[in-house]
Chimera marker file (.cmm) of the C-alpha trace (Angstrom):
<marker_set name="trace">
<marker id="1" x="24.453" y="15.870" z="-14.966" r="1" g="1" b="0" radius="0.5"/>
<marker id="2" x="21.977" y="17.984" z="-16.803" r="1" g="1" b="0" radius="0.5"/>
<marker id="3" x="19.430" y="20.193" z="-15.098" r="1" g="1" b="0" radius="0.5"/>
<marker id="4" x="16.008" y="20.384" z="-16.753" r="1" g="1" b="0" radius="0.5"/>
<marker id="5" x="12.821" y="22.263" z="-15.987" r="1" g="1" b="0" radius="0.5"/>
<marker id="6" x="9.446" y="20.613" z="-16.348" r="1" g="1" b="0" radius="0.5"/>
<marker id="7" x="6.588" y="23.002" z="-17.060" r="1" g="1" b="0" radius="0.5"/>
<marker id="8" x="2.840" y="22.477" z="-17.041" r="1" g="1" b="0" radius="0.5"/>
<marker id="9" x="2.501" y="20.514" z="-13.800" r="1" g="1" b="0" radius="0.5"/>
<marker id="10" x="-1.051" y="21.123" z="-12.618" r="1" g="1" b="0" radius="0.5"/>
<marker id="11" x="-2.193" y="21.138" z="-8.993" r="1" g="1" b="0" radius="0.5"/>
<marker id="12" x="-3.444" y="17.538" z="-9.129" r="1" g="1" b="0" radius="0.5"/>
<marker id="13" x="-0.115" y="16.180" z="-10.371" r="1" g="1" b="0" radius="0.5"/>
<marker id="14" x="1.830" y="18.328" z="-7.901" r="1" g="1" b="0" radius="0.5"/>
<marker id="15" x="-0.312" y="17.120" z="-5.012" r="1" g="1" b="0" radius="0.5"/>
<marker id="16" x="0.087" y="13.476" z="-6.085" r="1" g="1" b="0" radius="0.5"/>
<marker id="17" x="3.861" y="13.811" z="-6.430" r="1" g="1" b="0" radius="0.5"/>
<marker id="18" x="4.175" y="15.451" z="-3.014" r="1" g="1" b="0" radius="0.5"/>
<marker id="19" x="2.028" y="12.745" z="-1.415" r="1" g="1" b="0" radius="0.5"/>
<marker id="20" x="4.083" y="10.002" z="-3.063" r="1" g="1" b="0" radius="0.5"/>
<marker id="21" x="7.298" y="11.634" z="-1.855" r="1" g="1" b="0" radius="0.5"/>
<marker id="22" x="5.893" y="11.884" z="1.665" r="1" g="1" b="0" radius="0.5"/>
<marker id="23" x="4.866" y="8.195" z="1.657" r="1" g="1" b="0" radius="0.5"/>
<marker id="24" x="8.273" y="7.135" z="0.360" r="1" g="1" b="0" radius="0.5"/>
<marker id="25" x="10.064" y="9.495" z="2.748" r="1" g="1" b="0" radius="0.5"/>
<marker id="26" x="12.014" y="11.097" z="-0.093" r="1" g="1" b="0" radius="0.5"/>
<marker id="27" x="12.020" y="14.250" z="-2.206" r="1" g="1" b="0" radius="0.5"/>
<marker id="28" x="9.686" y="15.114" z="-5.068" r="1" g="1" b="0" radius="0.5"/>
<marker id="29" x="12.766" y="15.268" z="-7.299" r="1" g="1" b="0" radius="0.5"/>
<marker id="30" x="13.730" y="11.692" z="-6.390" r="1" g="1" b="0" radius="0.5"/>
<marker id="31" x="10.169" y="10.495" z="-7.049" r="1" g="1" b="0" radius="0.5"/>
<marker id="32" x="10.080" y="12.205" z="-10.453" r="1" g="1" b="0" radius="0.5"/>
<marker id="33" x="13.471" y="10.768" z="-11.449" r="1" g="1" b="0" radius="0.5"/>
<marker id="34" x="12.333" y="7.265" z="-10.447" r="1" g="1" b="0" radius="0.5"/>
<marker id="35" x="9.077" y="7.587" z="-12.408" r="1" g="1" b="0" radius="0.5"/>
<marker id="36" x="10.907" y="8.861" z="-15.498" r="1" g="1" b="0" radius="0.5"/>
<marker id="37" x="13.533" y="6.083" z="-15.333" r="1" g="1" b="0" radius="0.5"/>
<marker id="38" x="10.863" y="3.397" z="-14.882" r="1" g="1" b="0" radius="0.5"/>
<marker id="39" x="8.731" y="4.734" z="-17.743" r="1" g="1" b="0" radius="0.5"/>
<marker id="40" x="11.763" y="4.825" z="-20.077" r="1" g="1" b="0" radius="0.5"/>
<marker id="41" x="12.727" y="1.283" z="-19.117" r="1" g="1" b="0" radius="0.5"/>
<marker id="42" x="15.994" y="2.418" z="-17.553" r="1" g="1" b="0" radius="0.5"/>
<marker id="43" x="15.087" y="0.999" z="-14.132" r="1" g="1" b="0" radius="0.5"/>
<marker id="44" x="12.851" y="-1.885" z="-13.250" r="1" g="1" b="0" radius="0.5"/>
<marker id="45" x="9.627" y="-0.873" z="-11.604" r="1" g="1" b="0" radius="0.5"/>
<marker id="46" x="9.535" y="-1.653" z="-7.903" r="1" g="1" b="0" radius="0.5"/>
<marker id="47" x="7.091" y="-4.450" z="-7.165" r="1" g="1" b="0" radius="0.5"/>
<marker id="48" x="7.212" y="-4.374" z="-3.394" r="1" g="1" b="0" radius="0.5"/>
<marker id="49" x="3.858" y="-3.509" z="-1.905" r="1" g="1" b="0" radius="0.5"/>
<marker id="50" x="3.646" y="-2.595" z="1.743" r="1" g="1" b="0" radius="0.5"/>
<marker id="51" x="0.244" y="-2.882" z="3.319" r="1" g="1" b="0" radius="0.5"/>
<marker id="52" x="-0.289" y="-0.889" z="6.488" r="1" g="1" b="0" radius="0.5"/>
<marker id="53" x="-4.028" y="-0.368" z="6.491" r="1" g="1" b="0" radius="0.5"/>
<marker id="54" x="-4.655" y="-2.658" z="9.508" r="1" g="1" b="0" radius="0.5"/>
<marker id="55" x="-1.426" y="-2.068" z="11.432" r="1" g="1" b="0" radius="0.5"/>
<marker id="56" x="-3.218" y="0.063" z="14.013" r="1" g="1" b="0" radius="0.5"/>
<marker id="57" x="-5.249" y="-3.026" z="15.019" r="1" g="1" b="0" radius="0.5"/>
<marker id="58" x="-2.322" y="-5.394" z="15.543" r="1" g="1" b="0" radius="0.5"/>
<marker id="59" x="-2.047" y="-6.502" z="19.146" r="1" g="1" b="0" radius="0.5"/>
<marker id="60" x="-5.104" y="-4.584" z="20.335" r="1" g="1" b="0" radius="0.5"/>
<marker id="61" x="-7.426" y="-7.484" z="21.176" r="1" g="1" b="0" radius="0.5"/>
<marker id="62" x="-7.782" y="-8.648" z="24.734" r="1" g="1" b="0" radius="0.5"/>
<marker id="63" x="-8.811" y="-12.191" z="25.749" r="1" g="1" b="0" radius="0.5"/>
<marker id="64" x="-12.512" y="-11.302" z="25.661" r="1" g="1" b="0" radius="0.5"/>
<marker id="65" x="-12.251" y="-9.798" z="22.159" r="1" g="1" b="0" radius="0.5"/>
<marker id="66" x="-10.492" y="-12.916" z="20.884" r="1" g="1" b="0" radius="0.5"/>
<marker id="67" x="-13.093" y="-15.198" z="22.472" r="1" g="1" b="0" radius="0.5"/>
<marker id="68" x="-15.945" y="-13.197" z="20.925" r="1" g="1" b="0" radius="0.5"/>
<marker id="69" x="-14.304" y="-13.397" z="17.509" r="1" g="1" b="0" radius="0.5"/>
<marker id="70" x="-13.750" y="-17.146" z="17.814" r="1" g="1" b="0" radius="0.5"/>
<marker id="71" x="-17.367" y="-17.617" z="18.839" r="1" g="1" b="0" radius="0.5"/>
<marker id="72" x="-18.698" y="-15.452" z="16.018" r="1" g="1" b="0" radius="0.5"/>
<marker id="73" x="-16.611" y="-17.221" z="13.361" r="1" g="1" b="0" radius="0.5"/>
<marker id="74" x="-16.942" y="-20.789" z="14.654" r="1" g="1" b="0" radius="0.5"/>
<marker id="75" x="-19.621" y="-21.526" z="12.055" r="1" g="1" b="0" radius="0.5"/>
<marker id="76" x="-16.967" y="-21.190" z="9.333" r="1" g="1" b="0" radius="0.5"/>
<marker id="77" x="-15.070" y="-24.151" z="10.796" r="1" g="1" b="0" radius="0.5"/>
<marker id="78" x="-17.979" y="-26.554" z="10.266" r="1" g="1" b="0" radius="0.5"/>
<marker id="79" x="-18.020" y="-28.685" z="7.124" r="1" g="1" b="0" radius="0.5"/>
<marker id="80" x="-21.381" y="-29.435" z="5.532" r="1" g="1" b="0" radius="0.5"/>
<marker id="81" x="-21.063" y="-33.121" z="4.695" r="1" g="1" b="0" radius="0.5"/>
<marker id="82" x="-24.019" y="-32.946" z="2.289" r="1" g="1" b="0" radius="0.5"/>
<marker id="83" x="-22.191" y="-30.531" z="0.020" r="1" g="1" b="0" radius="0.5"/>
<marker id="84" x="-19.067" y="-32.742" z="-0.172" r="1" g="1" b="0" radius="0.5"/>
<marker id="85" x="-20.721" y="-36.010" z="-1.200" r="1" g="1" b="0" radius="0.5"/>
<link id1="1" id2="2" r="1" g="1" b="0" radius="0.2"/>
<link id1="2" id2="3" r="1" g="1" b="0" radius="0.2"/>
<link id1="3" id2="4" r="1" g="1" b="0" radius="0.2"/>
<link id1="4" id2="5" r="1" g="1" b="0" radius="0.2"/>
<link id1="5" id2="6" r="1" g="1" b="0" radius="0.2"/>
<link id1="6" id2="7" r="1" g="1" b="0" radius="0.2"/>
<link id1="7" id2="8" r="1" g="1" b="0" radius="0.2"/>
<link id1="8" id2="9" r="1" g="1" b="0" radius="0.2"/>
<link id1="9" id2="10" r="1" g="1" b="0" radius="0.2"/>
<link id1="10" id2="11" r="1" g="1" b="0" radius="0.2"/>
<link id1="11" id2="12" r="1" g="1" b="0" radius="0.2"/>
<link id1="12" id2="13" r="1" g="1" b="0" radius="0.2"/>
<link id1="13" id2="14" r="1" g="1" b="0" radius="0.2"/>
<link id1="14" id2="15" r="1" g="1" b="0" radius="0.2"/>
<link id1="15" id2="16" r="1" g="1" b="0" radius="0.2"/>
<link id1="16" id2="17" r="1" g="1" b="0" radius="0.2"/>
<link id1="17" id2="18" r="1" g="1" b="0" radius="0.2"/>
<link id1="18" id2="19" r="1" g="1" b="0" radius="0.2"/>
<link id1="19" id2="20" r="1" g="1" b="0" radius="0.2"/>
<link id1="20" id2="21" r="1" g="1" b="0" radius="0.2"/>
<link id1="21" id2="22" r="1" g="1" b="0" radius="0.2"/>
<link id1="22" id2="23" r="1" g="1" b="0" radius="0.2"/>
<link id1="23" id2="24" r="1" g="1" b="0" radius="0.2"/>
<link id1="24" id2="25" r="1" g="1" b="0" radius="0.2"/>
<link id1="25" id2="26" r="1" g="1" b="0" radius="0.2"/>
<link id1="26" id2="27" r="1" g="1" b="0" radius="0.2"/>
<link id1="27" id2="28" r="1" g="1" b="0" radius="0.2"/>
<link id1="28" id2="29" r="1" g="1" b="0" radius="0.2"/>
<link id1="29" id2="30" r="1" g="1" b="0" radius="0.2"/>
<link id1="30" id2="31" r="1" g="1" b="0" radius="0.2"/>
<link id1="31" id2="32" r="1" g="1" b="0" radius="0.2"/>
<link id1="32" id2="33" r="1" g="1" b="0" radius="0.2"/>
<link id1="33" id2="34" r="1" g="1" b="0" radius="0.2"/>
<link id1="34" id2="35" r="1" g="1" b="0" radius="0.2"/>
<link id1="35" id2="36" r="1" g="1" b="0" radius="0.2"/>
<link id1="36" id2="37" r="1" g="1" b="0" radius="0.2"/>
<link id1="37" id2="38" r="1" g="1" b="0" radius="0.2"/>
<link id1="38" id2="39" r="1" g="1" b="0" radius="0.2"/>
<link id1="39" id2="40" r="1" g="1" b="0" radius="0.2"/>
<link id1="40" id2="41" r="1" g="1" b="0" radius="0.2"/>
<link id1="41" id2="42" r="1" g="1" b="0" radius="0.2"/>
<link id1="42" id2="43" r="1" g="1" b="0" radius="0.2"/>
<link id1="43" id2="44" r="1" g="1" b="0" radius="0.2"/>
<link id1="44" id2="45" r="1" g="1" b="0" radius="0.2"/>
<link id1="45" id2="46" r="1" g="1" b="0" radius="0.2"/>
<link id1="46" id2="47" r="1" g="1" b="0" radius="0.2"/>
<link id1="47" id2="48" r="1" g="1" b="0" radius="0.2"/>
<link id1="48" id2="49" r="1" g="1" b="0" radius="0.2"/>
<link id1="49" id2="50" r="1" g="1" b="0" radius="0.2"/>
<link id1="50" id2="51" r="1" g="1" b="0" radius="0.2"/>
<link id1="51" id2="52" r="1" g="1" b="0" radius="0.2"/>
<link id1="52" id2="53" r="1" g="1" b="0" radius="0.2"/>
<link id1="53" id2="54" r="1" g="1" b="0" radius="0.2"/>
<link id1="54" id2="55" r="1" g="1" b="0" radius="0.2"/>
<link id1="55" id2="56" r="1" g="1" b="0" radius="0.2"/>
<link id1="56" id2="57" r="1" g="1" b="0" radius="0.2"/>
<link id1="57" id2="58" r="1" g="1" b="0" radius="0.2"/>
<link id1="58" id2="59" r="1" g="1" b="0" radius="0.2"/>
<link id1="59" id2="60" r="1" g="1" b="0" radius="0.2"/>
<link id1="60" id2="61" r="1" g="1" b="0" radius="0.2"/>
<link id1="61" id2="62" r="1" g="1" b="0" radius="0.2"/>
<link id1="62" id2="63" r="1" g="1" b="0" radius="0.2"/>
<link id1="63" id2="64" r="1" g="1" b="0" radius="0.2"/>
<link id1="64" id2="65" r="1" g="1" b="0" radius="0.2"/>
<link id1="65" id2="66" r="1" g="1" b="0" radius="0.2"/>
<link id1="66" id2="67" r="1" g="1" b="0" radius="0.2"/>
<link id1="67" id2="68" r="1" g="1" b="0" radius="0.2"/>
<link id1="68" id2="69" r="1" g="1" b="0" radius="0.2"/>
<link id1="69" id2="70" r="1" g="1" b="0" radius="0.2"/>
<link id1="70" id2="71" r="1" g="1" b="0" radius="0.2"/>
<link id1="71" id2="72" r="1" g="1" b="0" radius="0.2"/>
<link id1="72" id2="73" r="1" g="1" b="0" radius="0.2"/>
<link id1="73" id2="74" r="1" g="1" b="0" radius="0.2"/>
<link id1="74" id2="75" r="1" g="1" b="0" radius="0.2"/>
<link id1="75" id2="76" r="1" g="1" b="0" radius="0.2"/>
<link id1="76" id2="77" r="1" g="1" b="0" radius="0.2"/>
<link id1="77" id2="78" r="1" g="1" b="0" radius="0.2"/>
<link id1="78" id2="79" r="1" g="1" b="0" radius="0.2"/>
<link id1="79" id2="80" r="1" g="1" b="0" radius="0.2"/>
<link id1="80" id2="81" r="1" g="1" b="0" radius="0.2"/>
<link id1="81" id2="82" r="1" g="1" b="0" radius="0.2"/>
<link id1="82" id2="83" r="1" g="1" b="0" radius="0.2"/>
<link id1="83" id2="84" r="1" g="1" b="0" radius="0.2"/>
<link id1="84" id2="85" r="1" g="1" b="0" radius="0.2"/>
</marker_set>
């Protein structure tokens, strides 16, 4: 394998690469190799998207919270017969 040096990486790019590596639980080197391979068409781009923005809410409602939500959204269950004629 060949070792190469990449010059001219500004602070914004460095910060983005480090954040991506942290999110993917891997090294900056591994992230950069993946990006280069994908951009050259040597590897297919990963299409798996993991959403975790609401995970902290999962399983946190009690019976009262659920009842309040059901009550507040009950209007969405009604069908306006005039619209569907």
